C-alpha positions as CSV (number, residue, x, y, z in Angstrom):
1,X,52.1,80.0,-32.8
2,X,49.5,77.7,-32.0
3,X,48.5,76.0,-28.6
4,X,48.7,72.2,-27.9
5,X,45.9,71.2,-25.9
6,X,44.2,68.2,-23.8
7,X,40.8,67.0,-24.8
8,X,39.6,67.0,-21.1
9,X,40.4,70.9,-20.9
10,X,38.5,71.9,-24.3
11,X,36.2,69.7,-24.8
12,X,33.5,71.5,-23.4
13,X,33.8,74.6,-25.3
14,X,36.1,74.3,-28.5
15,X,34.6,73.0,-31.9
16,X,36.8,69.7,-32.7
17,X,37.8,70.0,-36.7
18,X,39.1,66.3,-37.6
19,X,41.7,66.3,-40.1
20,X,42.1,62.9,-41.5
21,X,40.7,61.0,-44.3
22,X,37.2,60.9,-45.1
23,X,37.6,56.8,-44.6
24,X,39.0,57.8,-40.9
25,X,36.2,59.7,-40.0
26,X,33.5,57.5,-40.9
27,X,35.0,54.7,-38.8
28,X,34.8,56.8,-35.6
29,X,35.9,60.1,-34.7
30,X,35.2,62.9,-31.6
31,X,31.5,63.5,-31.4
32,X,30.5,66.6,-32.7
33,X,34.0,67.0,-35.1
34,X,33.9,68.3,-38.6
35,X,35.7,66.7,-40.9
36,X,38.4,68.4,-43.1
37,X,40.6,66.2,-44.2
38,X,44.0,67.2,-45.1
39,X,44.4,64.5,-47.9
40,X,42.3,61.8,-49.5
41,X,42.8,58.2,-48.6
42,X,44.9,57.8,-51.8
43,X,47.2,61.1,-50.7
44,X,47.8,59.4,-47.3
45,X,48.9,56.2,-48.7
46,X,51.4,58.0,-51.5
47,X,52.9,59.8,-48.6
48,X,53.0,57.0,-46.3
49,X,54.9,55.1,-49.5
50,X,57.2,58.2,-50.0
51,X,58.0,58.2,-46.6
52,X,59.0,54.3,-46.3
53,X,60.7,53.6,-49.9
54,X,62.8,56.9,-50.3
55,X,62.9,59.5,-47.3
56,X,61.3,62.1,-45.1
57,X,62.4,65.4,-47.4
58,X,60.0,63.2,-49.9
59,X,57.0,62.5,-48.1
60,X,57.0,66.0,-47.2
61,X,57.3,67.8,-50.7
62,X,54.3,65.6,-51.5
63,X,52.7,66.5,-48.5
64,X,52.7,70.0,-49.1
65,X,52.2,69.6,-53.1
66,X,48.7,67.4,-52.2
67,X,48.1,70.5,-49.5
68,X,48.8,73.4,-51.8
69,X,45.3,72.1,-54.0
70,X,43.6,72.0,-51.0
71,X,44.2,74.7,-49.0
72,X,41.8,77.9,-50.1
73,X,38.8,75.5,-49.8
74,X,40.2,74.6,-46.1
75,X,40.5,78.5,-45.6
76,X,37.0,79.2,-46.9
77,X,35.4,76.3,-44.3
78,X,37.8,77.5,-41.6
79,X,36.8,81.2,-42.3
80,X,32.7,80.2,-41.7
81,X,33.0,78.0,-38.9
82,X,35.0,81.0,-37.0
83,X,31.8,83.1,-37.4
84,X,30.5,81.2,-34.6
85,X,32.8,79.4,-32.8
86,X,35.6,80.8,-31.1
87,X,37.9,78.1,-30.3
88,X,38.7,75.7,-32.9
89,X,40.7,72.8,-32.1
90,X,42.5,70.5,-34.5
91,X,43.3,66.4,-34.3
92,X,44.9,63.9,-37.0
93,X,45.9,60.4,-35.8
94,X,48.1,60.8,-33.1
95,X,49.0,64.6,-32.9
96,X,51.5,64.5,-35.8
97,X,52.1,66.2,-39.1
98,X,48.5,66.6,-39.9
99,X,47.1,68.4,-37.2
100,X,50.4,70.3,-37.0
101,X,50.6,71.0,-40.4
102,X,46.8,72.4,-40.1
103,X,46.8,74.8,-36.7
104,X,50.6,76.3,-37.6
105,X,49.1,77.0,-41.0
106,X,46.1,79.1,-40.0
107,X,47.4,80.6,-36.9
108,X,50.4,82.0,-38.8
109,X,48.0,84.0,-40.4
110,X,45.9,85.4,-37.5
111,X,43.3,82.7,-37.8
112,X,43.5,80.9,-33.7
113,X,43.6,77.3,-33.7
114,X,44.7,74.5,-31.5
115,X,46.2,71.4,-32.1
116,X,44.9,68.7,-30.1
117,X,47.9,66.8,-28.2
118,X,47.8,62.8,-29.0
119,X,44.9,63.3,-31.8
120,X,42.0,60.8,-31.9
121,X,44.6,57.9,-30.2
122,X,44.6,60.0,-27.0
123,X,40.6,60.6,-27.1
124,X,40.2,56.7,-27.9
125,X,42.3,56.0,-24.7
126,X,40.4,58.0,-22.4
127,X,37.0,56.3,-23.9
128,X,38.3,53.3,-22.9
129,X,39.2,54.6,-19.3
130,X,36.5,56.5,-18.8
131,X,33.6,55.0,-20.2
132,X,33.6,52.2,-17.3
133,X,34.3,54.6,-14.5
134,X,31.1,56.7,-15.7
135,X,29.0,53.2,-16.1
136,X,29.9,52.5,-12.2
137,X,28.2,55.3,-10.7
138,X,25.1,54.8,-12.4
139,X,21.8,53.1,-11.5
140,X,20.4,51.9,-15.4
141,X,16.3,52.1,-15.4
142,X,15.7,49.7,-18.0
143,X,12.4,50.1,-20.1
144,X,11.1,46.6,-22.0
145,X,8.2,45.8,-24.0
146,X,7.4,44.5,-27.1
147,X,8.4,45.5,-30.1
148,X,6.5,48.2,-31.8
149,X,5.4,49.6,-28.1
150,X,8.1,53.2,-29.0
151,X,10.6,52.7,-26.5
152,X,12.9,54.5,-28.0
153,X,10.6,57.4,-28.7
154,X,9.3,57.0,-24.7
155,X,12.8,57.7,-23.9
156,X,13.6,60.8,-26.1
157,X,10.2,62.3,-24.4
158,X,11.9,61.4,-21.0
159,X,15.2,63.2,-21.8
160,X,13.5,66.4,-23.2
161,X,11.5,66.1,-20.2
162,X,14.6,66.7,-18.2
163,X,15.7,62.8,-17.3
164,X,19.2,61.4,-18.1
165,X,19.0,58.4,-20.9
166,X,21.3,56.4,-23.0
167,X,20.0,55.7,-26.8
168,X,21.5,52.6,-27.2
169,X,20.2,52.0,-30.8
170,X,20.8,55.8,-31.6
171,X,24.9,55.3,-30.9
172,X,24.7,52.3,-33.2
173,X,22.3,53.3,-35.8
174,X,20.7,50.2,-35.4
175,X,17.2,49.0,-33.8
176,X,19.0,45.8,-32.8
177,X,16.3,42.9,-34.2
178,X,17.3,41.3,-37.2
179,X,15.1,43.6,-39.3
180,X,16.5,46.8,-37.1
181,X,18.8,48.1,-40.1
182,X,15.7,49.0,-42.4
183,X,15.7,52.5,-43.6
184,X,18.9,53.2,-41.6
185,X,21.9,53.1,-43.6
186,X,25.5,51.6,-42.3
187,X,25.7,50.5,-38.8
188,X,28.1,52.2,-36.4
189,X,31.5,50.7,-36.0
190,X,32.9,49.0,-32.7
191,X,34.6,52.3,-32.1
192,X,32.0,54.9,-32.9
193,X,29.2,53.3,-31.0
194,X,31.4,53.6,-28.1
195,X,32.2,57.0,-28.2
196,X,28.6,57.7,-29.0
197,X,28.0,56.0,-25.7
198,X,30.9,58.1,-23.9
199,X,29.4,61.2,-24.9
200,X,26.0,60.6,-23.9
201,X,27.1,59.4,-20.5
202,X,29.7,62.3,-20.3
203,X,26.3,64.7,-20.0
204,X,24.2,63.4,-17.4
205,X,23.3,65.1,-14.2
206,X,22.0,62.1,-11.8
207,X,22.9,58.5,-11.1
208,X,19.5,57.1,-13.0
209,X,19.6,56.4,-16.5
210,X,16.7,55.0,-18.6
211,X,17.9,52.8,-21.1
212,X,16.0,50.5,-23.8
213,X,16.3,46.8,-22.7
214,X,18.7,44.5,-25.7
215,X,20.3,42.2,-26.5
216,X,24.5,42.3,-26.0
217,X,24.3,42.8,-29.6
218,X,22.8,45.6,-31.7
219,X,23.2,45.0,-35.5
220,X,27.0,44.7,-35.7
221,X,28.4,46.2,-32.7
222,X,28.2,44.5,-28.9
223,X,27.2,46.5,-26.1
224,X,30.2,46.5,-23.5
225,X,29.7,43.6,-21.1
226,X,30.2,45.9,-17.8
227,X,27.3,48.1,-19.3
228,X,25.1,44.8,-20.4
229,X,25.9,43.3,-16.8
230,X,24.9,47.1,-15.2
231,X,21.4,47.0,-17.0
232,X,20.5,43.7,-16.3
233,X,21.1,44.9,-12.4
234,X,19.0,48.1,-12.4
235,X,15.1,48.7,-12.1
236,X,13.2,47.1,-14.7
237,X,9.6,48.6,-15.9
238,X,7.1,47.1,-19.0
239,X,5.7,49.1,-21.4
240,X,2.6,47.5,-23.8
241,X,0.6,49.0,-26.1
242,X,-2.2,47.2,-28.5
243,X,-1.3,45.8,-31.7
244,X,-2.9,48.4,-33.9
245,X,-0.8,51.2,-32.2
246,X,2.3,48.9,-32.6
247,X,1.6,48.9,-35.9
248,X,1.7,52.2,-36.6
249,X,5.0,52.8,-34.6
250,X,6.9,50.8,-36.4
251,X,5.2,52.2,-39.8
252,X,6.6,55.4,-38.8
253,X,10.2,54.0,-38.3
254,X,10.7,51.5,-41.1
255,X,9.0,53.6,-44.2
256,X,11.3,56.6,-44.2
257,X,12.1,56.3,-47.8
258,X,11.3,54.6,-51.0
259,X,14.1,51.9,-50.6
260,X,12.1,49.8,-47.5
261,X,10.7,47.5,-49.5
262,X,13.7,46.2,-51.0
263,X,15.5,46.5,-47.9
264,X,12.1,44.5,-46.5
265,X,12.9,42.2,-49.0
266,X,16.3,41.6,-47.8
267,X,16.2,40.9,-44.4
268,X,13.0,38.8,-44.2
269,X,15.0,36.5,-46.5
270,X,17.3,36.1,-43.5
271,X,14.6,34.4,-41.4
272,X,14.6,31.5,-43.1
273,X,16.7,30.2,-40.3
274,X,13.6,31.1,-37.8
275,X,10.3,30.2,-40.0
276,X,9.2,28.5,-43.2
277,X,10.1,29.4,-46.5
278,X,6.5,29.2,-47.4
279,X,6.1,31.8,-44.6
280,X,9.1,33.8,-45.5
281,X,7.8,34.0,-49.4
282,X,4.3,34.9,-48.3
283,X,5.7,38.0,-46.2
284,X,7.8,39.0,-49.4
285,X,4.8,38.7,-51.2
286,X,2.8,41.0,-48.5
287,X,5.8,43.5,-48.7
288,X,5.7,43.8,-52.5
289,X,1.7,44.4,-52.5
290,X,2.7,47.4,-50.2
291,X,0.8,45.2,-47.4
292,X,3.0,47.0,-44.5
293,X,0.6,46.4,-41.6
294,X,-0.5,42.9,-42.4
295,X,3.4,41.8,-42.3
296,X,4.0,44.3,-39.3
297,X,1.0,42.1,-37.7
298,X,2.7,38.5,-38.7
299,X,6.0,39.4,-37.9
300,X,5.5,40.8,-34.1
301,X,2.2,38.3,-33.0
302,X,4.7,34.9,-34.8
303,X,7.7,36.0,-34.3
304,X,8.8,38.7,-32.6
305,X,6.4,38.8,-29.6
306,X,7.1,34.9,-28.7
307,X,10.8,35.5,-28.7
308,X,11.1,39.1,-26.5
309,X,8.6,36.9,-24.1
310,X,11.0,34.4,-23.3
311,X,13.5,37.2,-22.3
312,X,11.2,39.4,-20.4
313,X,9.8,37.1,-18.4
314,X,13.0,36.6,-16.3
315,X,12.2,40.0,-15.2
316,X,10.6,41.3,-12.2
317,X,9.1,44.9,-12.9
318,X,8.6,47.9,-10.6
319,X,6.3,49.2,-13.0
320,X,4.5,47.7,-15.6
321,X,1.9,50.4,-18.0
322,X,-0.4,48.5,-20.1
323,X,-2.3,50.0,-23.4
324,X,-0.9,53.3,-23.8
325,X,-1.9,55.1,-26.0
326,X,1.3,57.9,-26.5
327,X,4.9,58.1,-25.9
328,X,4.3,61.1,-24.2
329,X,1.1,59.6,-22.0
330,X,3.8,56.8,-21.0
331,X,6.5,59.3,-20.3
332,X,4.4,61.4,-18.1
333,X,3.6,58.5,-16.0
334,X,7.1,57.1,-15.6
335,X,7.9,60.2,-14.8
336,X,5.3,60.3,-11.8
337,X,6.6,57.2,-10.8
338,X,10.2,58.4,-10.7
339,X,9.3,61.0,-8.4
340,X,7.5,58.8,-6.2
341,X,10.6,56.1,-5.9
342,X,13.1,59.4,-5.2
343,X,10.6,60.9,-2.6
């Protein structure tokens, strides 16, 4: 017999198995969960149709038929996971048929698997309720700076050195700017974005959380208003670097695969709302000629910097770092300042 467990009691020591379809999993899941679908999206739809139009018995029979073609594959995958994970918990949409079948089938042959009470729906309820409460206890230290100074990289160095940080762009899978999706693939869904924020804040150890200054929208997702408002009320620091340093940072971030040229052209075409058609065509030509440095400088000096300056002038900064030469050096200076602030 399998156990039914509560998320908050097992979250720190169990491996979650999401038995929903790949499409459901991609929309949002519990952070770190492994997807082992019991059915495909088409099979799930067929079962639903059988349930509504014929009978519960017919829907169950169809479900067993579909599972029978995957059971050996699922057994092999669970056997691999069990070698490194003592506790495994399965979940589906609401803690119903799929996760019950999964947990019961394996537990009955001696492979202990628990079922998550309430499934993903209950987890989502916890995220919605707990995220504002977590946010209430935080003082954000907001890192400002022009495009290309490596704010995200600095934040990750701070995390490596033991400070708490919230990576909103990582959670969104988008860098925030009009060209911020280049090389990253699909932006997170709103639910997935919030789940990833919840997961990060659930691991913080102190009151102070470093975060990059962001607009309300990052790609297609919105920063929850209570978080964005709390960031405005936080402590603000500013980081700057010379133009060549910034170009090199952008080159590392944006030229991640061979698709950067076609993706850059597609995004630059959308700039015709903000700069002249002639300038857009000139930038596209330079991208085709692989003149990344020239395009990056042009966009930073004549598009991003003026726009960012307007926003950044609204804050008073507790610390300003000018002409940084590395993210490591900037992080070390921020850590020294942080120690003095708390002494």
